[in-house]
C-alpha positions in Angstrom: -25.7 -26.1 -23.7 -26.5 -26.2 -27.8 -23.3 -24.9 -28.8 -19.1 -24.3 -27.4 -18.6 -20.8 -26.6 -16.0 -19.6 -27.1 -14.6 -18.1 -24.0 -15.8 -18.8 -20.6 -16.3 -16.1 -18.1 -15.9 -18.3 -14.4 -17.2 -16.8 -11.1 -17.3 -17.3 -7.8 -19.1 -15.2 -5.4 -20.3 -15.2 -2.0 -22.4 -12.6 -0.4 -21.6 -9.8 -3.2 -25.5 -8.8 -4.1 -25.1 -5.1 -4.1 -22.0 -5.7 -7.0 -23.6 -9.1 -9.1 -25.8 -7.4 -10.7 -23.0 -4.3 -12.3 -20.4 -7.1 -12.8 -22.9 -9.6 -14.8 -24.0 -6.6 -17.2 -20.3 -5.1 -17.7 -19.6 -9.1 -19.1 -22.9 -9.4 -21.4 -22.1 -5.7 -22.7 -19.3 -6.8 -23.8 -19.1 -6.3 -27.9 -17.6 -10.1 -27.8 -20.7 -12.1 -27.9 -19.0 -16.0 -28.5 -18.6 -16.9 -24.6 -20.6 -17.6 -21.8 -21.0 -17.0 -17.6 -20.6 -19.8 -15.4 -21.1 -18.8 -11.5 -20.4 -20.5 -8.2 -22.7 -19.4 -5.5 -20.5 -20.0 -2.2 -22.8 -20.7 0.0 -23.9 -16.9 0.4 -26.2 -15.7 3.3 -27.4 -12.5 1.7 -29.2 -12.4 -1.7 -26.5 -13.2 -4.2 -28.3 -15.9 -6.3 -31.9 -13.5 -6.2 -29.5 -10.6 -8.2 -28.1 -13.3 -10.0 -31.3 -15.2 -11.2 -32.7 -12.3 -14.0 -29.5 -13.0 -15.6 -29.8 -16.5 -16.7 -30.3 -18.0 -19.4 -28.2 -20.0 -22.2 -25.4 -18.0 -21.6 -25.6 -17.1 -18.3 -25.2 -20.8 -16.3 -25.4 -20.7 -11.8 -24.1 -23.4 -9.9 -25.0 -22.9 -6.1 -22.6 -24.9 -3.4 -24.6 -26.3 -0.2 -21.4 -25.2 2.4 -19.1 -22.4 2.0 -15.1 -23.5 0.7 -13.7 -20.8 -0.6 -12.3 -18.9 -3.4 -10.3 -21.7 -4.9 -12.8 -24.4 -4.8 -15.4 -21.8 -6.5 -13.4 -20.8 -9.1 -12.2 -24.8 -9.7 -15.9 -25.5 -10.0 -17.7 -23.1 -12.2 -14.0 -23.2 -14.4 -15.2 -27.8 -14.4 -19.0 -27.1 -16.1 -17.5 -24.6 -18.4 -16.5 -24.9 -22.0 -15.1 -22.6 -23.8 -11.5 -22.4 -25.4 -10.2 -19.7 -23.4 -10.7 -18.9 -19.9 -11.3 -15.6 -17.8 -11.4 -15.4 -14.0 -13.3 -13.6 -12.8 -14.4 -11.8 -9.2 -18.1 -10.9 -8.7 -17.2 -7.9 -6.8 -15.5 -5.7 -10.4 -16.3 -5.1 -13.7 -15.6 -5.3 -16.7 -14.5 -2.9 -19.2 -15.4 -2.8 -22.8 -13.5 -4.7 -25.3 -11.8 -6.1 -22.7 -12.8 -9.8 -23.7 -11.9 -8.6 -27.4 -8.9 -7.4 -26.4 -7.7 -10.0 -25.4 -8.7 -12.4 -27.9 -6.9 -10.6 -30.4 -3.6 -11.3 -28.8 -4.5 -14.6 -28.1 -4.9 -15.0 -32.2 -1.4 -13.1 -32.8 0.5 -15.0 -30.1 -0.4 -18.8 -30.4 2.9 -19.1 -27.9 1.0 -17.1 -25.0 -0.7 -19.1 -22.4 -1.8 -16.3 -20.5 -3.6 -12.5 -21.1 -3.6 -10.0 -18.3 -4.3 -6.1 -18.8 -3.3 -3.8 -15.8 -6.5 -2.3 -14.1 -8.8 1.3 -12.7 -9.8 1.4 -9.8 -13.7 1.5 -8.4 -15.0 2.4 -4.2 -17.5 0.6 -2.6 -20.3 2.4 -5.0 -18.4 2.3 -8.0 -17.1 6.0 -8.2 -13.6 6.2 -10.1 -11.2 6.8 -7.9 -7.3 6.8 -7.8 -5.2 3.8 -6.9 -1.2 2.6 -6.3 -0.7 3.6 -9.8 0.4 1.3 -11.7 3.7 0.6 -9.5 3.2 -2.8 -8.8 1.8 -3.6 -12.1 4.6 -5.1 -14.7 4.1 -5.1 -18.4 5.4 -7.3 -20.8 8.4 -9.8 -20.5 10.3 -12.9 -20.9 8.3 -15.7 -18.8 12.0 -16.0 -17.5 11.4 -11.9 -16.0 8.5 -13.4 -14.8 9.7 -15.9 -12.6 12.5 -13.7 -11.1 10.1 -11.0 -10.2 8.0 -13.8 -8.4 10.6 -15.4 -6.5 12.4 -12.5 -4.8 9.7 -9.6 -5.0 5.9 -11.3 -4.6 2.8 -10.8 -7.6 2.4 -8.5 -9.7 -0.4 -9.5 -11.9 -3.9 -9.0 -11.6 -5.8 -12.0 -10.6 -9.6 -10.9 -12.3 -7.6 -9.6 -15.9 -6.7 -12.9 -16.9 -7.7 -14.6 -19.6 -6.1 -18.7 -19.6 -5.8 -20.7 -23.1 -8.2 -23.8 -21.1 -5.5 -26.5 -22.8 -2.6 -24.9 -20.9 -5.0 -24.5 -18.0 -5.7 -28.5 -18.0 -2.1 -29.1 -17.9 -0.3 -27.0 -15.4 -3.4 -27.6 -13.1 -6.5 -25.5 -11.6 -6.2 -23.1 -8.2 -4.6 -24.5 -5.3 -7.8 -25.3 -3.2 -5.6 -25.0 -0.1 -5.0 -21.2 -0.7 -7.1 -18.3 -0.2 -5.1 -15.2 -0.5 -2.3 -16.6 -3.0 -4.5 -19.1 -5.6 -3.7 -16.6 -8.0 0.0 -16.4 -7.6 0.8 -20.0 -6.9 -1.0 -20.2 -10.2 0.7 -18.2 -12.2 4.4 -19.4 -11.5 2.9 -22.7 -12.4 1.5 -20.8 -15.6 4.9 -18.7 -16.6 7.0 -22.2 -15.7 5.1 -23.8 -18.7 4.1 -21.4 -21.4 4.5 -17.2 -21.5 2.6 -14.9 -20.6 1.1 -11.0 -22.6 0.2 -8.0 -20.7 -2.3 -5.7 -22.3 -0.5 -1.9 -20.7 -3.8 -0.1 -20.7 -6.5 -1.0 -18.0 -8.9 -3.7 -19.2 -10.9 -4.1 -15.9 -12.7 -2.8 -12.9 -11.3 -3.1 -9.9 -12.6 -2.1 -6.6 -11.1 -1.2 -3.2 -13.7 -1.6 -0.7 -14.7 -0.5 2.6 -13.5 -1.2 6.1 -10.3 -3.6 4.1 -13.5 -5.7 2.5 -11.1 -6.8 0.2 -10.2 -10.5 0.4 -6.6 -9.9 0.1 -6.8 -6.2 2.3 -3.8 -5.1 4.2 -5.2 -6.3 7.6 -2.1 -8.4 10.2 -5.1 -11.6 10.0 -4.8 -11.6 6.3 -1.1 -10.2 5.1 0.3 -13.3 7.7 -1.2 -15.5 5.8 -0.6 -14.1 2.9 2.8 -14.1 3.3 2.8 -17.5 4.6 1.2 -19.1 2.0 3.5 -17.3 -0.7 6.1 -19.1 1.3 4.1 -22.6 0.4 3.6 -21.1 -3.5 7.1 -20.9 -4.5 7.2 -24.6 -3.5 6.8 -24.4 -7.1 10.4 -23.8 -8.5 11.0 -27.3 -7.2 9.3 -28.3 -10.7 12.8 -26.7 -12.8 13.8 -29.8 -14.2 18.2 -29.4 -14.9 20.5 -26.7 -14.7 20.2 -25.3 -18.2 16.5 -24.2 -17.3 17.7 -23.0 -13.4 20.4 -20.4 -14.8 17.6 -18.7 -17.7 16.1 -17.8 -14.6 18.7 -17.3 -12.1 22.0 -16.7 -13.7 23.8 -16.2 -10.4 23.4 -20.1 -9.6 25.9 -20.2 -11.5 28.1 -21.1 -8.9 26.4 -24.0 -7.3 25.4 -25.5 -10.4 29.3 -25.6 -11.5 30.4 -27.0 -7.7 27.8 -29.6 -8.0 25.0 -28.9 -5.8 21.9 -30.2 -6.5 18.9 -27.8 -7.8 17.3 -28.3 -5.1 20.2 -27.0 -2.2 21.1 -24.3 -5.0 17.5 -23.2 -5.6 17.8 -23.0 -1.7 20.3 -20.8 -0.8 18.9 -17.8 -3.7 15.7 -17.9 -1.9 17.9 -16.6 1.0 18.1 -13.6 -1.0 14.7 -12.5 -1.4 11.7 -11.4 0.8 11.3 -12.6 4.2 8.3 -15.6 2.3 11.1 -16.3 -0.2 13.7 -16.2 3.2 11.3 -19.0 4.8 11.1 -21.2 1.5 14.8 -21.3 1.3 15.8 -22.6 4.7 12.9 -24.9 4.5 14.5 -26.3 1.2 17.8 -26.4 2.9 16.8 -27.8 5.5 15.2 -30.7 3.9 17.7 -30.9 1.2 20.5 -31.1 4.2 18.5 -33.8 5.5 21.1 -36.4 5.7 24.1 -36.1 7.4 26.1 -37.2 4.3 24.5 -34.3 1.8 25.6 -31.4 4.3 28.5 -31.7 3.5 27.8 -30.4 0.1 27.7 -26.7 1.3 31.0 -26.6 1.9 31.7 -27.1 -1.8 30.8 -23.5 -1.5 30.4 -22.7 2.4 31.5 -23.8 5.8 29.0 -26.4 5.6 26.6 -26.7 8.7 28.0 -23.9 11.2 27.5 -21.3 7.9 23.9 -22.9 7.3 22.9 -22.5 11.2 24.1 -18.9 10.5 22.4 -18.4 7.1 18.5 -19.2 9.2 19.8 -16.9 12.1 19.8 -14.2 9.0 16.8 -15.2 7.1 15.0 -14.3 10.5 11.9 -15.4 8.8 9.6 -15.2 11.9 11.0 -11.3 12.0 12.8 -11.5 15.4 15.4 -9.7 14.4 13.2 -7.1 12.7 11.1 -7.1 15.9 13.4 -6.4 18.5 15.0 -3.7 15.7 11.9 -1.9 15.9 11.7 -2.2 20.6 14.5 -0.7 20.4 13.5 1.7 17.3 10.5 2.7 20.0 13.1 2.9 22.9 15.0 5.5 21.2 11.4 7.6 20.2 10.0 7.8 23.4 13.7 8.8 24.9 13.1 11.1 22.6 10.2 12.0 23.3 10.9 12.8 27.1 13.9 14.6 26.6 11.5 16.8 24.1 8.7 17.2 26.8 11.5 18.6 29.4 12.6 21.1 26.8 8.8 22.2 25.8 8.4 22.6 29.9 11.7 24.5 30.0 10.6 26.3 27.0 7.1 27.4 29.2 8.5 28.6 32.6 10.6 30.6 30.3 8.0 31.6 29.0 6.4 32.3 31.7 8.8 34.4 33.7 9.0 36.5 30.5 4.9 36.8 30.1 5.4 37.5 33.8 8.3 40.5 33.2 6.1 42.5 30.0 3.0 42.6 32.4 5.6 44.4 34.9 6.9 46.6 32.2 3.4 47.4 30.6 2.4 48.3 34.5 5.6 50.7 34.2 4.7 51.7 30.6 1.1 52.4 32.2 2.2 54.6 35.4 3.8 56.9 32.7 1.5 57.4 30.7 -0.8 58.4 33.2 1.4 60.5 34.3 2.2 62.0 31.5 -1.7 62.5 31.0 -1.8 64.4 34.5 1.3 67.0 33.3 -0.5 67.3 29.9 -3.2 68.8 31.7 -1.6 70.9 33.3 0.1 72.2 31.1 -2.7 73.3 29.6 -4.9 74.3 32.5 -2.5 76.4 32.9 -2.0 77.7 29.7 -5.9 78.2 29.6 -5.5 80.6 33.2 -5.8 84.2 33.0 -2.5 85.1 34.9 -0.9 82.8 32.2 -2.8 85.5 29.2 -2.0 88.6 31.7 1.9 87.9 32.4 2.8 87.1 28.7 4.2 90.6 27.8 6.0 90.1 31.0 7.2 86.6 29.9 8.2 88.2 26.2 9.6 91.3 27.7 12.1 88.9 29.8 13.5 87.0 27.8 15.5 89.8 26.8 16.4 90.3 30.2 20.1 89.0 31.6 19.6 85.3 33.5 19.3 86.9 37.1 16.7 89.6 35.8 14.8 86.5 33.9 14.9 84.0 37.4 13.6 86.8 39.6 10.8 87.6 36.9 10.1 83.7 37.0 9.6 83.5 40.2 7.5 87.4 40.4 5.3 85.5 37.8 5.0 81.9 39.9 4.0 83.5 42.9 1.3 85.2 41.3 0.0 81.7 39.5 -0.6 80.2 43.1 -2.5 83.3 44.4 
């Protein structure tokens, strides 16, 4: 490297032969040219390296691991071997949108207090086709770093890692990605950044984020990955223990004031706050309280705002960090649903029996109707034969004159005509 680049795009990659070409092309096509790309291949077993090699130049560099260490170690290796004042972390299966780098650099120039700049994302599928994603319901626009920290603490991560550009000076101060984490290493870093300085979100998509088929994304919601992610999040929250005093704590968590005013140690107060969060936050809170009251005399401090140890035991039970209460409620709900299903099946069987009886009645009525229609047709045929017969036509004058006769005479006349018809 003959001169120091302004921006370093640092990419860990592993078995991304299908995507790495699009990734690198999108970076090199940026209208901001004072940049370098540093890729660390984490011992890929496919043709990822072969796809990278045609791009290698004075500004595109490839580093290779001789074994697989995971994305955090690979990303850190790229960062340590880069020279830009600003660092973009990027995934090798995603793509920059035009002017991504230029727009983020402009924010840094206008806001020297900002440590990192993020953006929203667009989504694409396995083959690069634009698809609808979850929208920006999980993304958040600009807010104070205290608001970000509250959001991280109670709700989780709302920042997209492949959109980030960071000041190297701040990154070196807070530290790189935690090599022990594979799911939330970015979330862990965002907490450290926000505890140190402000961040900024450009509220437009600057990156195309790929949703891979068959839950291929590292952060896909499979049971195994979700379990890992929740455990790691409970560990990442320990970064909040770096809060130094109650003044800083209350800026982030005004609701911590009663504990602070009653003289609770900061970490004990933080643990109590965590019990109001998500399951991973509660797991962090229980663990923090457990260590905060390791000495019996420290457990007595809880009596300043509660009943002491009995309240701690209740809080542990209420936290349900392993989801046993939720699991039991799910079992009960499933049993109720099964009972309701059985009841509906029984009602269905009764309805089907009633339907069969009704169909039998319909068939009987249809048979009666058929017989009546047959009798009607036979009677109509006999009538037509009678009307067309010679005798009927010959006796018409008699019938006509009989209409003028009195009733006994008409009866006699009808009998005479009937006698003629039967001959």
